[in-house]
C-alpha positions as CSV (number, residue, x, y, z in Angstrom):
1,X,134.4,41.7,72.2
2,X,134.1,44.4,74.8
3,X,132.1,47.6,74.2
4,X,133.9,50.8,74.8
5,X,131.9,53.9,75.8
6,X,133.4,57.3,75.3
7,X,132.2,60.4,77.0
8,X,131.1,63.3,74.9
9,X,131.4,66.9,75.7
10,X,128.7,68.2,78.0
11,X,126.2,70.7,76.5
12,X,126.0,73.7,78.9
13,X,123.2,76.3,79.1
14,X,122.5,79.3,81.3
15,X,120.1,78.4,84.1
16,X,120.1,81.5,86.4
17,X,121.6,84.9,85.3
18,X,119.7,88.1,86.3
19,X,118.0,86.1,89.1
20,X,121.4,86.1,90.9
21,X,121.9,89.8,90.7
22,X,122.3,91.4,94.1
23,X,121.1,88.1,95.6
24,X,121.2,88.1,99.4
25,X,120.0,85.6,102.0
26,X,116.7,85.2,100.2
27,X,115.9,82.7,97.5
28,X,116.3,83.6,93.9
29,X,113.5,83.4,91.4
30,X,113.3,79.9,90.2
31,X,114.6,78.9,86.8
32,X,112.7,77.7,83.8
33,X,111.2,74.2,84.0
34,X,113.6,71.4,83.0
35,X,111.9,68.3,81.7
36,X,113.8,65.2,82.8
37,X,110.9,62.8,82.2
38,X,111.5,62.3,78.5
39,X,114.2,60.2,77.0
40,X,117.0,60.2,77.8
41,X,116.2,60.5,81.5
42,X,119.5,61.9,82.8
43,X,120.5,60.7,86.2
44,X,123.0,63.5,86.7
45,X,123.0,67.3,86.9
46,X,126.2,69.3,86.7
47,X,126.3,72.9,87.8
48,X,128.9,75.6,87.4
49,X,128.6,79.0,89.2
50,X,130.4,82.1,88.1
51,X,130.2,85.0,90.6
52,X,131.1,88.5,89.2
53,X,133.3,90.7,91.3
54,X,131.9,91.2,94.8
55,X,132.9,91.6,98.4
56,X,131.9,88.4,100.2
57,X,130.7,88.3,103.8
58,X,132.0,85.9,106.4
59,X,132.1,82.2,105.4
60,X,130.1,82.8,102.2
61,X,128.4,80.0,100.2
62,X,125.6,79.5,97.8
63,X,122.9,76.9,98.4
64,X,121.3,75.3,95.3
65,X,117.7,74.1,95.6
66,X,115.4,72.3,93.3
67,X,111.6,72.4,93.1
68,X,110.2,69.2,91.7
69,X,106.9,68.0,90.1
70,X,105.9,64.7,88.7
71,X,103.4,66.1,86.3
72,X,104.6,69.7,85.6
73,X,101.7,71.3,87.5
74,X,102.3,71.6,91.2
75,X,106.0,72.2,92.3
76,X,107.5,71.8,95.7
77,X,108.3,75.0,97.6
78,X,111.7,75.1,99.2
79,X,110.7,78.5,100.8
80,X,108.5,76.6,103.3
81,X,110.4,75.4,106.4
82,X,109.4,71.8,106.0
83,X,110.4,71.6,102.4
84,X,114.1,72.6,102.8
85,X,115.2,69.1,102.0
86,X,115.1,70.3,98.3
87,X,118.7,71.4,98.7
88,X,120.8,69.8,96.0
89,X,124.2,71.2,97.0
90,X,126.2,73.9,98.8
91,X,128.9,75.7,96.9
92,X,131.5,77.4,99.2
93,X,132.9,80.7,97.9
94,X,136.3,82.1,98.2
95,X,136.6,84.9,100.8
96,X,139.0,87.0,98.6
97,X,137.4,90.4,98.5
98,X,136.4,92.1,95.2
99,X,137.3,89.2,92.8
100,X,135.3,87.3,90.3
101,X,135.0,83.6,91.0
102,X,134.4,80.6,88.7
103,X,133.7,77.8,91.1
104,X,134.5,74.2,90.4
105,X,131.9,72.2,88.6
106,X,129.7,70.2,91.0
107,X,127.2,67.5,90.2
108,X,124.5,65.4,91.8
109,X,122.1,62.6,91.0
110,X,118.5,63.6,90.1
111,X,115.2,61.9,89.5
112,X,113.2,61.7,86.3
113,X,110.9,64.6,87.1
114,X,110.2,68.1,86.0
115,X,112.2,70.6,88.0
116,X,113.3,74.2,88.5
117,X,116.5,75.5,90.2
118,X,116.9,78.4,92.6
119,X,119.8,79.7,94.7
120,X,120.4,81.4,98.0
121,X,123.6,83.3,98.9
122,X,124.5,82.9,102.5
123,X,127.1,84.9,104.4
124,X,127.2,87.1,107.5
125,X,126.5,90.1,105.3
126,X,126.5,91.4,101.7
127,X,125.1,90.2,98.4
128,X,126.3,88.8,95.1
129,X,127.3,91.4,92.5
130,X,124.6,93.5,90.9
131,X,125.3,91.9,87.5
132,X,127.3,89.3,85.7
133,X,126.5,86.2,87.9
134,X,125.8,83.0,86.0
135,X,124.7,79.5,87.0
136,X,125.1,77.1,84.1
137,X,123.8,73.5,83.9
138,X,124.3,70.3,82.0
139,X,122.4,67.0,82.2
140,X,124.2,63.8,81.5
141,X,124.2,60.0,81.8
142,X,126.8,57.4,82.7
143,X,128.0,57.7,79.1
144,X,128.5,61.4,79.5
145,X,125.8,62.7,77.2
């Protein structure tokens, strides 16, 4: 008899909030450490970005980076030019001026390591809103939990 696997609802948590306030073309402060070395070692990370009302610059997007560590002591540093390969994803933003945006959920594969997340807003000018921005995350497996 075949086994049927059913996805469960993802458990979402805030990852970056005040770290995104007025974020410009610099890196945000990194998030708390997430331990993906213990069971279950989740191979997937889902992220959802909510941007409060702001006036975006030209071709705006948010880059999401991760800082990794095998032993929770020394983390990579995406702020150094040779370590920019820590970029997980790029989230394009709508250019509609002065409107809040909940961007589509994006996901990527990750390793069983300790990690932190940071973001960088990129556009010709401007910053994210002064408050109300949220990056949420969920870890999941092939079975969805």
